[in-house]
C-alpha positions, 0 to 999 in steps of 0.5 A: 704635206706643204714644203718651204720654197725657198731655205730660210736663212739662219738670220731668219732661223735664228730671229724665230727662236731668240725668246726660246733661250729667255723664257727659263729662269737660271735653276740655283740649289744650296751647296751642301757644304756652305748653304750658299746658292749655287747653279746645278751642275757647277762648282760653289763659288763661295766654297769651291766644292763639288758633289762633297769634293773640294775642286778649287781653292778659294781664298 
């Protein structure tokens, strides 16, 4: 089995991985309270609800 002769630097490793996070689009879902789109597992920015409970007060 082949082994690298030298350790790959952090910058070289990160250059190889740059495209990985950019491939996926942000997943959105409808808020059950107000119907606005928000990210999964995040508080709705329009009404402040998360999983049927008021988390933040939005004025």
